[in-house]
TORFI-548206 format. One line per 4 residues: their letters; for each residue y, z, x of C-alpha. Coordinates in Angstrom, 1 decimal, padded with zeros to 4 digits. Last residue first. Example, Ala and Ser with C-alpha at 12.3 -4.5 7.8 and 13.67 -1.06 7.14 Angstrom:
BEGIN
SA = -001.1/007.1/013.7  -004.5/007.8/012.3
***
This chain:
BEGIN
QLGY = -008.1/101.8/-057.7  -010.5/101.2/-060.7  -007.9/102.6/-063.3  -008.2/100.2/-066.0
EKMK = -004.7/098.4/-065.5  -004.6/099.1/-061.7  -007.8/097.0/-061.2  -006.6/094.3/-063.5
RYIS = -003.6/094.0/-062.0  -005.3/093.5/-058.7  -007.6/091.2/-059.9  -005.2/089.1/-061.5
ARSI = -002.9/088.7/-057.9  -006.2/087.7/-056.2  -006.5/085.2/-058.8  -009.3/084.6/-061.7
GLSK = -012.4/082.7/-061.6  -014.6/085.6/-061.7  -016.4/085.0/-058.5  -013.4/084.5/-056.7
AALE = -011.5/087.5/-057.9  -014.3/089.6/-056.3  -014.2/088.0/-052.8  -010.7/088.9/-052.6
KNHN = -011.2/092.8/-053.9  -014.3/093.1/-051.4  -015.4/096.2/-053.1  -018.9/095.6/-051.4
AKRL = -018.9/092.0/-053.3  -021.5/093.2/-055.8  -019.4/095.9/-056.8  -016.7/094.4/-057.5
AKEI = -017.9/091.8/-059.6  -019.8/094.7/-061.5  -016.2/096.9/-061.5  -014.6/093.1/-063.1
YRKE = -017.5/093.2/-065.7  -017.3/097.0/-066.8  -013.3/096.5/-067.2  -013.7/093.2/-069.2
IEKM = -016.2/094.1/-071.8  -014.0/096.9/-072.1  -010.8/095.5/-072.9  -012.6/093.0/-074.9
SLVP = -013.5/096.0/-077.2  -017.2/096.1/-077.5  -018.9/095.1/-080.6  -022.0/096.7/-082.4
REMT = -023.9/094.1/-084.1  -024.4/093.6/-087.8  -026.8/091.1/-088.6  -026.3/088.8/-091.6
NNPD = -026.6/085.5/-089.3  -027.7/083.1/-092.1  -024.4/081.6/-092.4  -024.3/080.6/-089.1
DKRE = -020.7/079.2/-088.0  -019.1/082.8/-088.0  -021.6/083.8/-085.1  -021.1/087.2/-084.7
LDKY = -019.3/088.4/-081.3  -021.9/090.4/-078.9  -022.2/087.1/-076.7  -018.6/086.1/-076.9
KYVE = -017.5/088.7/-073.9  -019.7/086.8/-071.6  -018.1/083.7/-071.7  -014.6/084.4/-070.7
IPID = -016.1/087.0/-068.6  -018.0/084.5/-066.1  -022.1/084.8/-066.1  -023.6/086.1/-063.1
EVGL = -024.7/089.6/-064.7  -026.5/087.8/-067.4  -028.9/086.6/-065.2  -029.4/083.3/-063.0
VPND = -032.8/083.8/-061.2  -032.6/082.8/-057.1  -029.6/085.5/-057.4  -027.3/085.5/-054.7
SFLI = -025.3/083.8/-057.4  -021.7/083.0/-056.4  -021.8/079.1/-055.6  -024.3/078.6/-058.3
MRQV = -022.2/080.4/-060.9  -019.4/078.8/-060.0  -021.0/075.5/-060.5  -022.2/076.8/-063.8
INRL = -018.8/077.7/-064.8  -017.0/074.4/-063.6  -019.5/072.2/-065.8  -019.6/074.3/-069.0
ERVN = -015.7/073.6/-068.6  -016.0/070.1/-068.1  -018.9/069.9/-070.9  -015.8/071.2/-073.4
GPWY = -013.0/073.1/-072.3  -012.4/074.8/-075.8  -016.4/075.9/-075.0  -016.5/078.0/-077.9
YNEF = -019.2/080.5/-076.8  -021.8/081.7/-078.7  -024.1/079.0/-077.6  -023.6/079.9/-073.8
YPLI = -024.0/083.7/-074.2  -026.5/083.1/-076.8  -028.6/080.9/-073.4  -028.2/083.9/-070.8
EEDY = -031.4/086.1/-072.1  -033.5/082.8/-071.2  -033.1/083.9/-067.6  -032.2/081.4/-065.1
KKLP = -034.0/078.9/-062.5  -032.4/078.2/-059.6  -033.2/075.2/-056.9  -032.8/076.3/-053.1
KKEL = -028.8/075.4/-052.3  -028.3/072.4/-050.6  -024.4/072.8/-052.2  -024.9/069.3/-054.2
ECFF = -028.6/069.6/-054.9  -027.8/073.3/-055.8  -025.0/071.8/-058.4  -027.0/068.9/-060.0
KIYF = -029.9/071.0/-060.6  -028.2/073.5/-062.1  -025.8/070.9/-063.9  -029.3/069.5/-065.5
DLLV = -030.5/072.9/-067.1  -027.2/073.8/-068.2  -026.6/070.9/-070.2  -029.7/070.6/-071.7
KIDS = -029.5/073.9/-072.8  -026.3/073.3/-074.0  -027.0/070.2/-075.9  -028.4/071.8/-078.9
KRER = -025.1/073.3/-079.0  -023.5/070.0/-080.7  -020.6/070.6/-082.6  -019.7/073.4/-080.0
LPPV = -019.9/071.0/-077.6  -016.8/068.6/-078.9  -018.0/065.4/-080.7  -016.4/061.9/-078.7
FLPI = -015.1/059.5/-081.5  -015.8/056.0/-080.6  -013.6/053.7/-082.7  -013.6/049.7/-082.1
VNLR = -011.0/047.6/-083.0  -008.6/050.9/-082.7  -005.7/049.6/-080.3  -004.4/046.9/-082.1
FYLD = -003.9/049.2/-085.1  -002.7/052.0/-082.9  -000.3/049.7/-081.1  001.2/048.2/-084.9
QRLR = 001.6/052.0/-085.7  003.8/052.5/-082.3  002.3/056.1/-080.5  004.5/059.2/-079.7
NQKV = 006.9/058.4/-082.9  005.8/061.9/-084.1  004.2/060.3/-087.2  002.2/058.0/-084.9
ALEL = 001.6/060.7/-083.2  000.1/062.4/-086.2  -002.2/059.5/-087.2  -003.1/059.6/-083.4
DRNT = -004.6/063.0/-083.4  -004.6/064.0/-079.9  -006.9/064.0/-077.0  -006.6/059.9/-076.1
AAII = -008.8/057.2/-074.5  -008.1/053.6/-074.4  -010.3/050.3/-073.4  -008.7/047.4/-072.3
RVDL = -011.0/044.4/-071.5  -009.4/041.8/-069.3  -009.0/038.5/-069.3  -005.6/037.6/-068.1
KKAV = -002.7/034.7/-068.3  000.5/034.7/-066.5  004.1/034.0/-067.6  006.3/032.7/-065.6
ASGI = 010.1/033.6/-065.3  009.5/036.1/-062.8  011.6/039.1/-061.5  009.1/041.8/-063.4
PQIT = 006.3/040.3/-063.8  005.2/038.3/-067.2  001.9/039.4/-068.5  -000.6/037.6/-070.8
GEQL = -003.5/038.2/-073.3  -001.8/037.3/-076.5  -002.0/040.2/-078.6  -003.4/043.0/-076.6
FRLL = -000.6/041.6/-073.9  002.0/042.0/-076.9  001.1/045.3/-077.4  001.5/046.3/-073.5
RPQM = 004.7/045.1/-073.7  005.5/047.0/-077.1  004.5/050.0/-075.5  006.3/050.0/-072.7
DMPL = 009.4/051.4/-074.1  007.8/053.9/-076.3  006.5/055.5/-072.9  002.9/055.8/-072.7
ETIE = 001.6/059.5/-073.2  -000.1/058.2/-076.6  -002.5/056.4/-074.3  -004.3/059.7/-072.4
DFFV = -006.5/057.4/-070.5  -005.9/053.5/-070.4  -009.1/052.2/-069.0  -008.7/048.7/-067.7
TGGN = -011.7/046.2/-067.6  -012.7/043.1/-065.8  -011.9/039.7/-065.0  -008.3/040.5/-064.0
AIEL = -007.9/043.8/-062.8  -005.7/043.6/-060.5  -003.5/041.3/-063.0  -003.6/044.7/-065.3
LGQK = -002.5/047.2/-062.6  000.6/044.9/-061.2  000.5/042.5/-058.2  003.5/043.5/-056.2
DYNA = 005.7/041.3/-054.6  007.9/042.9/-051.5  011.0/044.4/-051.1  011.4/045.7/-054.4
GTFS = 013.6/048.5/-053.6  016.7/047.8/-055.7  015.3/045.3/-058.6  013.9/042.0/-058.7
GKRH = 014.0/041.1/-054.7  010.3/040.8/-054.8  008.5/040.0/-057.7  007.2/042.5/-059.7
GFLE = 004.3/043.8/-061.4  002.6/044.0/-064.7  001.5/047.9/-065.0  002.6/049.4/-062.1
SEIL = 006.2/048.0/-062.1  006.7/048.6/-066.0  005.1/052.4/-065.2  007.3/053.0/-061.7
DRPI = 010.5/054.7/-063.7  008.4/056.8/-066.4  006.0/058.3/-063.2  002.4/057.3/-063.7
AACN = 000.5/060.8/-063.9  000.6/061.0/-068.3  -000.4/057.2/-068.4  -003.6/057.9/-066.0
VIVY = -004.2/053.9/-065.7  -007.8/053.6/-064.4  -009.4/050.3/-063.1  -012.6/048.7/-063.2
PANK = -012.9/045.6/-061.6  -015.6/043.1/-061.5  -018.8/043.3/-061.0  -019.5/045.2/-064.3
RPSE = -018.0/042.6/-066.6  -020.9/041.5/-068.4  -020.9/045.2/-069.9  -023.1/048.1/-069.7
EHIS = -021.1/048.9/-066.8  -018.1/049.0/-068.2  -019.0/050.7/-071.2  -020.3/053.4/-069.1
KAIM = -017.3/053.7/-067.5  -015.0/054.3/-070.8  -018.2/057.0/-071.9  -017.6/058.4/-068.3
EKGT = -013.9/059.0/-068.9  -014.4/060.3/-072.1  -016.5/063.1/-071.3  -015.3/065.8/-073.8
GSEG = -013.4/067.7/-071.4  -010.3/067.2/-073.6  -011.2/066.7/-077.1  -011.9/063.5/-078.4
IILC = -011.1/059.5/-079.4  -012.4/056.9/-077.4  -010.2/053.6/-078.5  -012.0/050.5/-077.7
TASS = -010.6/046.6/-077.5  -013.6/043.7/-078.2  -014.9/042.4/-075.0  -018.3/042.2/-075.7
PAIK = -021.5/043.0/-074.2  -020.4/046.8/-074.5  -020.7/047.3/-078.1  -024.3/047.8/-078.7
KIQK = -025.0/049.5/-075.7  -021.9/052.2/-076.4  -023.5/052.5/-079.9  -026.9/053.5/-079.1
KLEL = -025.1/056.1/-076.4  -023.2/057.8/-079.1  -025.9/057.6/-081.5  -028.1/059.7/-078.7
IEKS = -024.9/061.8/-078.2  -024.8/062.6/-082.1  -028.0/063.4/-082.9  -028.5/065.5/-079.8
NGVI = -030.3/064.7/-076.5  -027.4/065.1/-074.0  -025.7/064.1/-070.8  -023.4/061.1/-070.1
GYFN = -023.0/060.6/-066.4  -024.0/057.3/-066.7  -026.7/058.1/-069.3  -028.6/061.4/-067.8
EQSS = -031.1/062.8/-070.5  -033.5/060.0/-070.4  -036.6/059.5/-073.2  -035.1/057.8/-075.8
LNTS = -032.2/056.3/-073.9  -033.6/054.3/-071.5  -030.7/052.9/-069.5  -031.7/054.5/-066.4
SSER = -029.7/057.0/-064.3  -029.2/056.1/-060.4  -025.9/054.7/-060.5  -024.8/057.2/-063.0
FAKM = -025.8/059.6/-060.6  -025.0/058.8/-057.1  -021.4/058.3/-058.8  -021.9/062.0/-059.8
YGEI = -022.3/062.8/-056.0  -019.6/061.1/-055.0  -017.0/062.6/-057.3  -019.0/065.8/-056.6
RKYQ = -018.4/065.4/-052.5  -014.8/064.8/-053.5  -013.9/067.1/-055.2  -015.1/069.8/-053.3
EVKK = -013.0/068.3/-050.4  -009.6/068.1/-052.6  -010.9/071.6/-053.5  -011.5/073.0/-050.0
LHFQ = -008.3/071.3/-048.8  -006.4/073.0/-052.1  -007.7/076.5/-050.6  -006.4/076.0/-047.5
HAQK = -002.8/075.3/-048.7  -003.3/078.4/-050.9  -004.4/080.4/-048.1  -001.3/079.0/-046.1
IVEA = 001.3/079.6/-048.7  -000.2/083.2/-048.9  000.3/083.7/-045.3  004.2/082.5/-045.6
IKQM = 004.7/085.1/-048.4  003.7/087.8/-046.2  005.7/086.7/-043.3  008.5/086.7/-045.8
PEKK = 008.1/090.1/-046.0  007.6/091.0/-050.2  010.9/091.6/-051.7  010.4/088.0/-053.4
GMLD = 007.5/089.4/-055.4  004.4/087.7/-055.5  002.4/086.0/-058.5  -000.9/083.7/-056.9
FINM = -002.7/081.1/-057.4  -001.9/079.8/-060.6  -003.9/078.6/-063.4  -002.5/081.1/-066.1
HLFS = -004.6/083.3/-068.1  -003.0/086.5/-066.6  000.5/084.9/-066.1  002.0/086.5/-069.2
ETLN = 000.3/089.2/-068.3  002.1/089.7/-065.0  005.5/089.0/-066.6  005.1/091.8/-069.5
RNLS = 004.1/094.4/-066.9  006.8/093.9/-064.8  007.8/092.2/-061.3  011.0/091.9/-060.1
GTLI = 012.8/089.4/-057.9  010.0/086.5/-058.9  007.9/084.2/-056.9  005.4/082.0/-058.6
IVQY = 002.5/080.4/-057.0  001.5/077.3/-057.9  -001.8/075.6/-056.2  -002.1/071.8/-055.6
LRDK = -006.0/069.9/-057.3  -004.3/068.8/-060.5  -006.8/067.1/-062.8  -005.6/068.2/-066.2
REIK = -002.1/067.9/-065.7  000.5/070.7/-065.1  003.9/070.0/-064.1  005.7/070.3/-067.1
DILE = 004.1/073.4/-068.4  004.1/075.3/-064.7  007.7/074.6/-065.4  008.0/076.6/-068.6
LGNV = 006.1/079.5/-067.4  008.5/079.8/-064.2  011.5/079.2/-066.1  013.8/076.6/-066.9
EPLN = 017.3/075.0/-065.8  018.6/078.3/-064.1  015.5/079.4/-062.8  014.3/082.7/-063.0
FETV = 010.7/082.5/-061.8  011.2/080.8/-058.3  008.4/078.4/-057.7  005.9/077.6/-054.6
IVSI = 004.3/074.0/-055.2  001.4/073.8/-052.9  -001.2/070.8/-051.6  001.0/068.1/-052.6
KEYY = -000.5/064.1/-052.2  -001.8/063.4/-055.3  001.5/065.0/-057.2  003.9/062.4/-055.3
KDIF = 005.9/061.1/-058.1  005.4/063.3/-061.2  006.1/066.1/-058.1  009.4/064.6/-056.9
LIAN = 010.6/064.2/-060.8  010.0/067.7/-061.3  011.6/068.7/-058.3  014.8/067.1/-059.2
APST = 014.5/068.5/-062.5  014.2/072.2/-060.9  017.1/072.0/-059.1  017.1/074.1/-055.5
FTHI = 014.7/071.6/-054.5  013.0/071.9/-050.9  010.3/069.8/-049.6  007.6/070.7/-046.7
EINN = 005.7/068.0/-045.1  002.7/068.8/-043.6  -000.2/066.5/-041.3  001.4/067.5/-037.9
EKWA = 000.2/071.8/-039.0  003.0/074.1/-040.0  002.1/077.9/-038.8  005.3/078.9/-037.2
DLNR = 007.0/076.4/-039.5  006.6/078.2/-041.9  008.3/081.0/-041.4  011.7/079.0/-040.8
VLNT = 011.0/077.0/-044.2  010.9/080.6/-045.9  014.2/081.2/-044.3  015.9/077.9/-045.2
LFSP = 014.7/078.5/-048.9  016.0/081.8/-049.1  019.5/081.0/-048.2  019.4/077.9/-050.4
DNDI = 019.2/080.3/-053.2  018.3/078.0/-056.6  014.7/078.1/-055.5  012.0/075.6/-055.5
LIIK = 009.4/074.9/-052.3  006.9/072.0/-052.5  004.4/071.4/-050.0  003.4/068.1/-049.1
KM = 000.3/066.7/-047.9  000.0/063.8/-045.5
***
């Protein structure tokens, strides 16, 4: 059952909002209200996979809206966030301009309008969930059909690229997969660490055994011991049955610990003991169990710094770092950008049942100059957006999202031979021109234009006002 979360320190406002939401609320929706953001954060951490919309007042007594978003942000979240505030101002709107929120609204708006936006956010969430399921299913099919011939194939269990760095990484995977040695995958967000872990499992003798993913940042702190090691009935309040832990469920197979530095410090000795001895002891049990599980861990953090900051035990770091695998960021293997572009255009045209599109070679410099902070995941999302919103049989410059478009006229600082002076437009001028183009293409439908730009409805209204486009 989907959950909508409402956070405000004014109980009467919450009551009024719930009353308006009840007018359209479907049977499979629960509405939960919180006057304390701390309690809301605990609830969100526990049920984040079931949440569709979070609506929060900006000026809360314990945290402000920006801090709250930071606390509930997660890379795999599909729920939508709406911020409410008593007074909208330029500084506030600019603060939220580049944040991943559905809308920013004034609390003085009619309650029916706020309820309608919540309904729109809920429907948008459902579409994202369906899209996510289709993409995951399609990616699984790609992985299962991919060849292991490294010299000729670009797709290796979803790992796409022919650069020397990626070819070397694929060779390392094939070499280490047959062993049971612990692996540590290090790389920035979006580089494909989870695909690498899965490929190690699929290439190993354990491929027909369980493969279990543990997202260390997503499991609530008070549940993580039970989730990992299991418990016996009656061992604590609420333990109404025996529960197998994830390590025991994966016996004979592989466990992938994503974001390992987010594992609470008090849990790290127990994981270290398992790595050393291969045994677990469920909560409430006096008997240790011997397991055969391969451990793969991943992180996007500087591990030496994490040790210094007491986020990761040094002895656990040494135990995990038996076989380190370093995943290069996309900006350091730009020869793969064209390969990825070709791959994902075909991928999303087939996924969305659209005729296969080509692209104008003029778009390549835009993609190659871009810094790609989100790495391959960001490129994949951008290509999908272009496929969905472009009506052209050939993707051109006009189809490129603004975050990529604005880098075309910047000098390539990483190219020592680039001495040409290029005319540089201001970022505001580029942004204005791109919004104008999106509005023309959408026949001045602001909602469609915002979707094509990948920004919220609130953002395009603010930008139109700023640039005098209304």
